VEXLO-98635 format. One record per residue (C-alpha): x negated, y negated, z negated. Coordinates in nm, 4 decimals. Each point is the difference from the previous one (the first is absolute). Layout:
+----------+----------+----------+
:       c1 :       c2 :       c3 :
+----------+----------+----------+
:        X :        Y :        Z :
...
+----------+----------+----------+
***
This chain:
+----------+----------+----------+
:       c1 :       c2 :       c3 :
+----------+----------+----------+
:  -1.8632 :   0.1131 :   1.9926 :
:   0.2766 :  -0.0518 :  -0.2706 :
:   0.3657 :  -0.0272 :   0.0174 :
:   0.2877 :  -0.0604 :  -0.2417 :
:   0.2884 :   0.3018 :   0.0764 :
:   0.3743 :  -0.1770 :  -0.1311 :
:  -0.0358 :   0.2410 :  -0.2633 :
:  -0.3502 :  -0.2060 :  -0.1116 :
:  -0.1679 :   0.3608 :  -0.0031 :
:  -0.3175 :  -0.1308 :   0.1637 :
:  -0.1280 :   0.1603 :   0.2852 :
:  -0.3846 :   0.0562 :   0.1245 :
:  -0.0964 :   0.0823 :   0.3698 :
:  -0.3269 :   0.1614 :   0.1052 :
:  -0.1783 :   0.1566 :   0.2504 :
:  -0.1709 :   0.3456 :  -0.1065 :
:  -0.4098 :   0.0462 :   0.2417 :
:   0.0426 :   0.4456 :  -0.0470 :
:  -0.3034 :   0.2050 :   0.1915 :
:   0.1854 :   0.2843 :   0.1587 :
:  -0.1140 :   0.2637 :  -0.2928 :
:   0.2662 :  -0.2655 :  -0.2188 :
:   0.2287 :   0.0593 :   0.2520 :
:  -0.0201 :   0.3341 :   0.0471 :
:   0.0578 :   0.0020 :  -0.3416 :
:   0.2980 :  -0.2595 :  -0.0819 :
:   0.1519 :   0.1500 :   0.2877 :
:  -0.0175 :   0.3605 :  -0.1898 :
:   0.1136 :  -0.1186 :  -0.3532 :
:   0.2583 :  -0.2120 :   0.2364 :
:   0.0833 :   0.3451 :   0.0999 :
:   0.0262 :   0.1942 :  -0.3246 :
:   0.1045 :  -0.2560 :  -0.2936 :
:   0.3135 :  -0.0492 :   0.3112 :
:  -0.1124 :  -0.3255 :  -0.1152 :
:  -0.0688 :  -0.3257 :   0.3246 :
:  -0.3143 :  -0.1098 :   0.0312 :
:   0.0530 :  -0.2678 :  -0.1337 :
:   0.1228 :   0.0988 :  -0.2649 :
:  -0.2543 :   0.2389 :  -0.0926 :
:  -0.2362 :  -0.3475 :   0.0349 :
:   0.1911 :  -0.1296 :  -0.2000 :
:   0.0185 :   0.2896 :  -0.3272 :
:  -0.3837 :  -0.0676 :   0.0212 :
:  -0.0366 :  -0.3618 :   0.0033 :
:   0.1890 :  -0.0547 :  -0.3070 :
:  -0.1325 :   0.4088 :  -0.2122 :
:  -0.3724 :  -0.1685 :   0.0502 :
:   0.1236 :  -0.3403 :  -0.0158 :
:   0.1695 :   0.1347 :  -0.3821 :
:  -0.2884 :   0.1778 :  -0.1020 :
:  -0.3010 :  -0.1572 :   0.1657 :
:  -0.0875 :   0.3004 :   0.1703 :
:  -0.2816 :   0.0123 :   0.2741 :
:  -0.1312 :   0.1937 :   0.1850 :
:  -0.3153 :   0.0569 :   0.0696 :
:  -0.0621 :   0.1111 :   0.3826 :
:  -0.2800 :   0.1298 :   0.2367 :
:   0.1441 :  -0.0815 :   0.2900 :
:   0.0872 :  -0.2918 :   0.1030 :
:   0.3203 :  -0.1228 :  -0.1220 :
:   0.3155 :  -0.2876 :  -0.0111 :
:   0.1031 :   0.1281 :  -0.3400 :
:  -0.0675 :  -0.2065 :  -0.2997 :
:  -0.1258 :  -0.2950 :   0.2064 :
:   0.1486 :  -0.3249 :  -0.1466 :
:   0.3214 :  -0.1184 :   0.1998 :
:  -0.0114 :  -0.3883 :   0.0710 :
:   0.3515 :  -0.1498 :   0.0319 :
:  -0.1209 :  -0.0968 :   0.3278 :
:  -0.0686 :   0.2717 :   0.0960 :
:  -0.3682 :   0.0149 :   0.0787 :
+----------+----------+----------+
***
């Protein structure tokens, strides 16, 4: 879903499904950095989109998957 705020910045909302291990890593990273989980995810998404970096993993992961605008 895309909605336009009064200041004309574009906001994109989506859901992220994490494995229990990923959720624990996100929680740990959030606590270490003092940022909210949303802020940690946002920084990861922005950083990876700018650098084009995609982490290859041997464990099932939702990180790195394409996220469509319709949320699927």
